[in-house]
C-alpha positions in Angstrom: 0.0 0.0 0.0 1.1 3.6 -0.3 3.2 5.2 2.5 0.4 7.8 3.0 -2.2 5.1 3.4 -0.1 3.2 5.9 0.7 6.3 8.0 -2.9 7.3 8.1 -3.7 3.9 9.7 -5.8 2.6 6.8 -6.7 -1.0 7.4 -5.3 -3.6 5.0 -7.5 -6.6 4.5 -6.9 -9.9 2.8 -9.0 -13.0 2.0 -8.7 -15.8 4.6 -7.9 -18.3 1.9 -4.6 -16.7 1.1 -3.2 -18.2 4.3 -3.7 -21.7 2.7 -2.5 -20.9 -0.8 -0.3 -23.7 -2.0 3.1 -23.1 -3.5 1.8 -23.6 -7.1 -0.7 -20.8 -6.5 -3.9 -22.7 -6.1 -6.2 -23.1 -3.1 -7.9 -26.1 -1.3 -11.7 -26.1 -1.2 -13.3 -23.1 0.5 -14.6 -25.2 3.4 -11.0 -25.2 4.8 -11.0 -21.4 5.3 -14.6 -20.5 5.5 -17.1 -21.0 2.7 -17.5 -17.2 2.4 -13.7 -16.6 2.1 -14.1 -13.5 4.2 -11.4 -11.0 5.0 -8.7 -10.9 7.6 -7.1 -7.7 8.8 -3.3 -7.4 8.4 -2.1 -5.5 11.5 1.5 -4.4 11.3 3.8 -5.1 14.2 5.3 -1.7 15.0 8.6 -3.4 15.9 8.9 -4.9 12.5 8.6 -2.1 10.0 11.7 -1.7 7.9 13.0 0.5 5.1 14.4 -1.9 2.5 18.0 -0.9 2.0 18.4 -2.8 -1.3 15.4 -1.1 -3.0 16.4 1.7 -5.4 12.8 3.1 -5.1 12.1 3.9 -1.5 10.1 0.9 -0.1 9.3 -0.4 3.3 8.2 -3.8 4.6 6.0 -4.4 7.6 5.5 -7.8 9.2 1.9 -8.2 10.0 -0.4 -10.3 12.2 -3.3 -11.8 10.4 -6.3 -11.2 12.6 -10.0 -11.9 12.3 -12.1 -8.8 11.8 -13.5 -9.4 15.3 -10.0 -8.9 16.7 -8.6 -12.3 17.6 -5.7 -13.9 15.9 -6.6 -16.1 12.9 -6.0 -19.8 13.7 -4.6 -20.1 10.1 -1.8 -17.7 10.9 1.6 -19.4 11.6 2.8 -16.3 13.3 -0.3 -16.3 15.5 0.2 -20.0 16.3 3.7 -19.1 17.6 2.4 -16.3 19.7 -0.1 -18.6 21.3 2.6 -21.1 22.2 4.8 -18.4 23.8 1.7 -17.2 25.8 1.2 -20.8 27.2 4.8 -20.7 28.4 4.3 -17.3 30.0 1.3 -18.6 31.9 3.8 -21.0 33.6 6.3 -18.1 34.3 8.6 -19.3 31.6 10.1 -17.7 28.5 11.5 -19.8 25.6 14.9 -18.7 24.1 15.7 -19.8 20.6 18.3 -19.4 17.9 18.2 -20.5 14.3 21.0 -21.7 12.1 20.0 -21.2 8.4 21.9 -22.8 5.5 21.5 -21.7 1.9 23.1 -22.0 -1.5 24.2 -19.2 -3.8 23.8 -20.2 -7.5 24.1 -18.7 -11.0 20.7 -17.9 -12.5 18.9 -21.1 -13.6 16.4 -20.5 -16.4 15.9 -24.1 -17.2 14.6 -26.2 -14.3 15.5 -29.3 -16.3 19.2 -28.5 -15.6 21.0 -28.8 -12.3 21.9 -25.7 -10.4 25.5 -24.4 -10.9 27.7 -22.2 -8.6 28.3 -18.7 -9.9 31.4 -17.4 -11.5 33.4 -15.6 -8.8 35.7 -12.6 -9.1 38.5 -15.1 -9.9 36.7 -16.2 -13.0 36.0 -19.7 -11.7 33.1 -21.7 -10.4 33.6 -23.2 -7.0 34.4 -26.9 -7.2 33.4 -28.0 -3.7 36.7 -27.8 -1.8 35.9 -24.7 0.2 34.1 -26.0 3.2 34.9 -23.9 6.3 37.6 -22.0 4.4 38.3 -18.5 5.6 38.6 -17.3 2.0 35.9 -19.4 0.5 33.4 -16.5 -0.2 35.9 -14.0 -1.6 34.7 -14.6 -5.1 31.2 -13.4 -3.9 32.5 -10.6 -1.8 30.3 -7.8 -3.4 27.2 -9.9 -2.7 28.1 -10.7 0.9 29.1 -7.1 1.6 25.6 -5.9 0.6 24.1 -8.8 2.7 26.0 -7.7 5.8 25.0 -4.0 5.2 21.4 -5.1 4.7 21.4 -7.1 7.9 22.7 -4.1 9.8 20.1 -1.8 8.3 17.3 -4.3 9.2 18.7 -4.8 12.7 19.6 -8.5 12.2 22.5 -9.3 14.5 24.5 -12.2 13.4 26.6 -14.6 15.5 28.7 -16.6 13.1 28.8 -17.0 9.3 30.6 -19.7 7.4 31.0 -21.6 4.2 29.2 -24.9 4.7 30.0 -28.4 3.2 28.1 -28.0 0.0 29.2 -26.3 -3.3 28.6 -22.6 -2.8 26.6 -23.4 0.4 26.7 -21.0 3.4 25.3 -20.8 6.9 24.3 -17.9 9.2 23.8 -18.3 12.9 21.4 -15.7 14.3 21.8 -14.6 17.9 19.5 -16.3 20.4 16.5 -14.5 21.8 12.7 -14.2 21.9 11.1 -16.9 19.6 8.9 -14.5 17.8 11.8 -12.1 17.1 13.9 -14.9 15.8 11.2 -16.1 13.5 10.8 -12.6 12.2 14.5 -12.3 11.7 14.8 -15.6 10.0 12.0 -14.6 7.6 13.6 -11.2 7.0 17.0 -12.7 6.4 15.7 -15.1 3.7 13.9 -12.3 2.0 17.0 -10.1 2.1 19.2 -12.9 0.7 17.0 -13.4 -2.3 16.5 -9.7 -3.1 20.2 -8.9 -2.8 21.2 -11.9 -4.9 19.0 -10.7 -7.8 20.8 -7.3 -7.7 24.1 -9.2 -8.2 23.0 -11.5 -11.0 22.7 -14.5 -8.6 20.0 -16.6 -7.0 19.8 -17.8 -3.5 18.1 -21.2 -3.0 16.7 -22.4 0.3 15.5 -25.8 -0.9 16.3 -28.5 1.6 18.2 -30.5 -1.1 18.9 -28.5 -4.3 21.9 -30.6 -5.4 22.3 -34.4 -5.7 25.3 -36.0 -3.9 25.7 -32.8 -1.8 24.6 -32.0 1.8 21.2 -30.4 2.1 20.3 -27.2 3.9 18.9 -27.2 7.4 17.4 -24.7 9.8 18.4 -26.1 13.1 16.5 -24.7 16.1 18.3 -24.2 19.5 15.9 -24.0 22.4 16.2 -23.3 26.1 13.8 -22.0 28.8 14.4 -19.3 31.3 12.5 -18.2 34.4 10.7 -14.9 33.7 12.1 -12.2 35.9 15.3 -13.9 37.0 16.4 -15.1 33.5 17.6 -18.4 35.1 18.0 -21.3 32.7 15.6 -23.8 34.1 17.3 -26.7 32.2 20.1 -26.5 34.8 19.9 -26.7 38.6 22.0 -24.7 41.1 24.7 -27.4 40.9 24.8 -27.2 37.2 23.1 -30.5 36.6 20.2 -31.2 34.2 16.7 -30.7 35.7 13.6 -32.7 35.4 12.1 -30.0 33.2 15.0 -30.5 30.8 14.2 -34.2 30.6 10.5 -33.6 30.2 11.2 -31.1 27.4 13.2 -33.7 25.5 10.5 -36.3 26.2 7.9 -34.0 24.7 10.0 -33.5 21.5 10.4 -37.2 21.2 6.7 -37.7 21.5 5.9 -35.0 18.9 8.6 -35.2 16.2 7.1 -38.0 14.2 3.6 -36.5 14.3 4.9 -33.0 13.4 7.4 -34.0 10.7 5.2 -32.5 8.0 5.5 -29.2 9.8 9.3 -29.3 10.0 9.7 -30.9 6.5 6.9 -29.3 4.4 7.9 -30.2 0.8 8.6 -33.2 -1.3 12.2 -32.1 -1.6 12.5 -32.0 2.2 12.8 -35.7 2.3 15.6 -35.8 -0.2 17.7 -34.2 2.6 16.4 -36.5 5.3 17.0 -39.7 3.4 20.8 -39.2 3.9 21.0 -39.6 7.6 24.4 -38.1 8.6 24.0 -34.4 9.7 20.4 -34.6 8.5 19.0 -37.1 11.1 15.5 -38.4 10.4 15.0 -39.7 14.0 13.8 -38.7 17.4 16.8 -40.0 19.3 18.7 -37.6 21.6 22.3 -37.4 22.4 25.0 -35.3 24.0 26.8 -33.6 21.1 26.1 -36.3 18.5 25.1 -34.9 15.1 23.5 -38.2 14.0 20.7 -37.6 16.6 17.6 -35.6 15.7 17.8 -34.0 19.1 21.3 -32.9 20.0 22.5 -31.4 23.3 25.5 -29.2 22.3 28.5 -29.0 24.5 28.0 -26.0 26.7 28.2 -24.6 30.2 25.1 -25.2 32.4 23.8 -21.7 31.9 23.7 -22.3 28.2 22.2 -25.8 28.3 19.8 -26.2 25.4 18.2 -28.6 23.0 19.0 -28.5 19.3 16.2 -29.8 17.0 18.0 -30.8 13.8 15.0 -32.0 11.8 13.8 -28.7 10.2 15.2 -27.9 6.7 15.9 -24.4 5.3 12.6 -24.7 3.5 10.6 -24.8 6.7 8.3 -21.9 7.7 10.3 -20.5 10.7 7.1 -19.5 12.6 5.6 -22.9 12.3 8.8 -24.9 12.9 9.6 -22.9 16.1 6.0 -23.1 17.2 5.8 -26.9 16.7 9.2 -27.5 18.4 8.3 -25.4 21.5 4.8 -26.8 21.6 6.1 -30.4 21.7 8.5 -29.5 24.5 5.7 -27.8 26.5 3.6 -30.9 26.0 6.4 -32.9 27.6 6.7 -30.5 30.6 3.0 -30.4 31.2 2.7 -34.2 31.1 6.1 -34.9 32.8 7.2 -37.2 29.9 10.4 -39.0 30.3 12.8 -39.3 27.4 14.5 -42.5 26.3 18.1 -43.1 27.3 20.6 -40.9 25.4 22.5 -42.5 22.6 26.2 -42.0 21.8 28.5 -43.1 18.9 27.2 -45.1 16.0 23.7 -46.4 16.6 20.6 -48.0 14.9 17.4 -46.0 15.2 14.7 -48.0 17.1 11.5 -48.3 15.2 9.5 -46.2 17.7 12.0 -43.3 17.2 12.1 -43.3 13.4 10.3 -40.6 11.5 8.2 -40.5 8.3 10.5 -40.5 5.2 8.2 -39.1 2.6 5.8 -36.2 2.5 2.9 -38.6 2.0 3.8 -40.6 5.1 4.3 -37.4 7.1 0.9 -36.0 6.1 -0.8 -39.3 7.0 0.9 -39.2 10.4 -0.2 -35.6 10.9 -3.7 -36.5 9.8 -3.9 -39.1 12.6 -2.3 -36.9 15.3 -4.6 -35.9 18.1 -1.7 -34.1 19.7 -1.4 -31.8 16.7 -5.1 -31.0 16.8 -5.0 -30.2 20.5 -2.0 -27.9 20.1 -2.8 -26.1 16.8 -6.5 -26.7 16.4 -8.5 -28.6 13.8 -8.9 -25.7 11.5 -5.2 -25.2 11.1 -4.3 -28.9 10.8 -7.0 -29.7 8.3 -6.2 -26.6 6.2 -2.5 -27.4 6.2 -3.0 -31.0 5.2 -5.4 -29.9 2.4 -2.9 -27.4 1.0 0.1 -29.8 1.2 -1.9 -32.6 -0.3 -2.5 -30.4 -3.4 1.2 -29.8 -3.7 1.9 -33.6 -3.4 -0.7 -34.3 -6.1 0.9 -31.7 -8.3 4.3 -33.4 -7.9 2.9 -36.8 -8.8 1.3 -35.3 -11.9 4.8 -35.0 -13.4 7.2 -37.8 -14.7 10.7 -37.1 -13.6 13.9 -37.4 -15.8 15.0 -40.3 -13.7 11.9 -42.3 -14.6 12.3 -41.6 -18.3 16.0 -42.3 -18.3 16.0 -45.5 -16.2 12.5 -47.1 -16.7 11.7 -46.4 -20.4 13.8 -49.4 -21.6 12.5 -51.8 -19.0 10.2 -54.7 -20.0 
């Protein structure tokens, strides 16, 4: 809308169905969002109004809450779902603290989806060949792009912790500073938007698919979580002697109880499971461990004050609001019901059947469909609408025949 209209406080409205629009652009039947498809009000969060530094024409972006016209938050809003989970913790005198680690690829423009992505030509005139993981000079060929990314982060108030070249060809990772879950979800969303916009200015594309390249590690969005006591700021995962508390155990137990049922919320696309089918560093399990990256739930080595649980299931393609909400909601379920986790695993291990997770989008949606826990935590309206939208996307995928099928199966009897 115009700056004048925004500053005058003019209300911006949007059809409810837009919150269930699938990635191809279509919509599930209207019964999933109200047969009248009435309007929602988009109410800007005053803390999240930003001038876009990369835009040559002055533009601003405002992150909004999608609210019913009667005033309450829409149950179809993932940002609203996260706010409700945070409020449930606050009622117990607790405040979640989270941090996200987002991985992404920087590629040359790809105008033919039938062809594989390629790394861009750097300032040295070469394309990266995959030998730059964790190198201190690995992004020099893309220095102009990253300089503008850093400047954009500063302008948008996105503090970064660490930044590195990851294991994949032209793959990078940013670690955002830990803080309030809603703030971190907003910052993760803004960072992904910034990446894509700045890349286009530099003749590049940024891809946040979970697995854009074969035979190459995928891109994750690990979520680090801890809980502090409101007021004192004390980490309730550690006691006065620095030992793990019962609440820490129950939080892990809740995650173990919820990961399989919530997999479709953490891994929302067909491509998400390409990443998860290669288990190392992309663990498709609900095991937990002290500092073992093969476990879906990892407890990083840290001091007692920083004791936290890392959920390694979500990919870079996950909705940050929904992924954080689902992870925290599962942990809260464990706390409220005093769920005990399994024994921690270490070293090489085989995943027990009861801790394995769905390995396809179809299986994950079927598990979500049967989940009474998901309906209790997020409401029937949201879960039914989400499944309807994702089922449309899955059907669209199955409507196409892949190059592998034509190449391998055409000559078979």
